[in-house]
N, C-alpha and C positions, 0 to 999 in steps of 0.2 A: 419469957413467952408478955409475963405479967409488969413485967416491968417495960417492955415495949408497947406492951398496952396505955401502963399509964405517961409514956412519952408520948404515941401520938394521943392522948385525950383529948387534949387542951389545943389544937388545933380549927377542931370543929366552931366552937367556941369563940376562939381567934377569929373567924370564918365572919359567925352571926356578927361580933362585937365593931366589923369595920366600919359598918355606917352608925354605929353607935355616938352621939353624939347632934348628932345632923335634922332627928327627929323634932319638928318644931307645931305648934299648933295652926290650927289653920288661919285664925288672924292675922300669920307673919308669913304664910305664906301668898295669902291676898298681897299683905305688903308687900314682900319684896314684887307678886307680878305688877302690880301697880306702876315698882320704881323703872325694873324695864320696858313695858309699855311706854311711860314718861320718855325714855332716854329712847326709845327706837320711832317716837313720833318726833319729838325734835330734830333726830339726825333726818326723819323725813321730809320733814317740813325747811329744814336750812336747805339739805340740797337742790329738794325742790324751788325753793327761793335762787338757787345758784342757776339751777336750768335755767329757767324759765327767762335769764336775760340769754342762753344762750338756744333756745327754743327754736330762733330761727334758720338757726344752723344745722338739729338735729331733723327740725322739719327737709330742710335739703336732704339731709342723708338719705334719710326715708322715701326721699321722694326719689331718689336715685335709680332702681329698679324701672318703675313705671319708667321713668324717662329713656332708660335704653333700649324698653321694652316698646316704646312710642316709637322712637327711632329706626327702630329693628321693625315692626309692620307697617306701619300707619303709610301707605304712598304717598305721591307728591306726582301725576304725571309720570312720566318714567324716570321720574329718581325719588327718593327718599325726601321725607320733608325735612326742612332744612332746624336746627336747633330754636330759633327763634319761633316757632308754629306749636311748641310744646306747652300745654296750659293746664292752670289746675282752676277752678271756680270754685267761687263761694256766696251765697243768698241768700245770707242775712249779716246784720251787720256786725252780730258777737261771733258771731262763727268763727273765726280767722283766732280771736281774743278765747275765745274757751277750747281749743284745736291746738294752740302752742302751749296752753295750761292743761291738757288733760295728756301732751307730748312728753313737757317736761315733770310729772305728773310720774309718765311711765319710765323714763330716766332714771327720778329720785328710785322707784322701786328696785329699777334695774339690776345699779349702781351699790345700791342700798343691801341688798339682796343679803350680803354675805357679812353685815353687822346686826343684820334681824336675824340669823342662822347664830350665829355666835351665843347673841341676846337668847335666845332657846334653850343653846345648849348646857348658856351658865345656869340658866333658869329648874334645867332635865337634872345637871349634872352630881349636885350632891345628893342626890335619889338615885346613883349608880354604884354600880362596887369597880372598884380598880377596873379592871380586866373589860367591866363595859361601855368605861369611859374612853380606855384605849380604844378599843374596838366601835366606838364610833364615831372619833377625831377625824378616821381620815372621809367620813362620808360629808364630812362640814367642808372639806375640800374639793370629794367629789361632783357635791350639790351642784354649786353656780358654775367650775367647769361643761358639764355638760348641761345646763342649761343654757351658757353659751356658745355649746355648741350646737344645740336647737334653732336660737337666734340666728344665728351664721349660716347655718342650711335654710333657713326660711329668707335671709334678708340676700345668698348669691343664687340660692335656684328656684325652689317653689315660690317665690311671690314672683321674680320676671318671668318664669315659666305662664306665671299665673294670669297676667296683666297679656300675655302676647296669647294666648287664647281667649281674653275677653274682647280684648284689639280686633286681634282678629275674624269679628264677626257682624264688625260694620261693614253695610254698604255704601253708595255712592250717596244712598238718600238719608240713610238713619248714622250719627255720629254719635259717638258715646263722649261724652262733657264728664266728664269727672269731679265727682266734687273734695274740694282738701279731707274736710273731714271725715267721710264713707272713705275714700283711700286708706285713712292713715287707722282710723280705724280698725278698716280690714287689717294693718300690715302690724298692727300694735294687736289682735288677734290672734291671728298667726304666731309670730312668734311669742308670745303668753303659750299659747295650745303647744308645737315645739318644745316648751322648755321646760314645760311640765311633763308632756309626753316622755324628753329625754332622761325622765325623772326613773323611770323602769329601771336600768340597772341595779341603778342604786336599789331601791326598794326593794328588789325583788331580794337583792345580797345581806342586805341588813336584815328582813325577814328568815333570810337562812342561817346567816349568824345568833341567832336568837331560838332558832331550827323548830320557827314555823312552813317553809318551805322543806321542801328538796328538790333535788336535781332529777328525780323519778317521774317524782307528780308533774315538775312542767313538762319533761318530755310526755307524757300521759295526754295532757291538756294540750299539747300546739295546736292541735283543728280546733282547740273550744278557742283558743290564745286566734288565734286565725281569722275567726268571722265573729271574735267581741273590735278587736283591729278594726274590722272593715266598718264594725256597724259607728265605731265610736269616732274615725275616721270622718264617717258621712256625717258627725252629726256638728261635727266642733269644727269642719272645713265648710270652707264657700259651696252650692253647688255644683263645683265643674270635677270629672275627675283626672284634674293636673293637682289639685291640690287635694282629693283626697287618695291620686297615687303616693302622691309627695309625704306626706306624711305616713301614712299603709304601710311603705315596705320598709323608709329604719326604722318605724317601732320591730315591725317582726325580724329585723336584723338586730332590734335590741332586745330581743325577750331570746334569740338564740344566743346569746353574748349574754344577758343572764343566764344563761343555763353554764353556758359556761364558765365562769364566776362563781359558782353555787357551785359547782363539781370542782371549782380546786377551795372551797372553802371545806367540804368533804373528807378531801385527800387529806387537807393539814389537819384538820379535827381527828380523821381516823389514825394519822401520824402518830399524834401527841398523843393517844389514848395507849397505841402501841405500847412507846415508850415510858408511858405512866404505869402497863402493865408490865414489863420487864424492871422495872425499879419496886417497886411491889415484889414480885416472887426472887430476887436479888436482894432483897434487904433480908427475911428470917433466913437464910443461908448463911448470911454473913454474922 
C-alpha cells in the first residue's frame, strides 16, 4: 500500500502543474486582449466595406418577406395587387445611405461572428485545463449554428406573419406606407433577438458542464421559465401577438431541449464516475 501511495502521489501535482507557464502579468493579458480586439475590428471593418458594395442586394433579400406578405394580403379590387405596386419609402435624403451602411454592418457582424468567437476562445483557452478546452470547443460550433437557426426562423416564418398582421389592419382610408429604415430596423432587431435567444440550449448546457445547473433544477423552474419567456418576448418583440408567440414558443421548446441535453451530460458524468469507481476498487486487489 505504501508503494502504491508513492506512485499515486505525483498525480495531483501533475494536474496542478497543467497550467504552469500560462501565468502572465496583467499588462501582458491587456496587450494580448488589445491585439485580439484590433484583429477583430480589422476583420469586421473589412467585411463592412465588402458588404457595403452588396448592400442593395442584401436590402432586397431582407425586404422579400415583406414583399410576399404584401402580395398575399393587400387586395386590389377583385385581384391582388401587381408586384409593381409594392414599394417602401424614405423621408430624408441621407436615410437610404445610412440604412445601407447599417445593413452592411449587420451583415459583417453576422458573417464575422465565428471569427469573433474564435478570438474570444483564443484569449480564454490558455487559462483552461485540457478537459475544459475539449468541452468548450463544441460550443464554438453550436453557437453560430443556433444563431443561424434563429435568423432563418425570423426570415421564413415570424417576419412574414408579423407583416401580414400589420398589413391586415389597413382600411380603405388608411394605408400603411413603410419607411425602409423602420422595416429593416425591425427585421434586423428580430433576427438578432431570435439569434441570441436561440443560444439558450448552448448556455444552459455549458452551465451544466461546469456543474452550475442540473436537470432537476430546470424541471422545477419550468413554470417560472414560462413566465420569464413571455415577459422577455413582450419586451424584445414588437407589440403584436404574432411576433410574441413566434418568439415564446420556440424559446420554450429550446428550454425543453436544454433539459434533455443537461440530462445527457448528467448520465455521461455518472457513467464516468461509475467507471472510475470500478477502477479504484479493482486496483488494490491487483
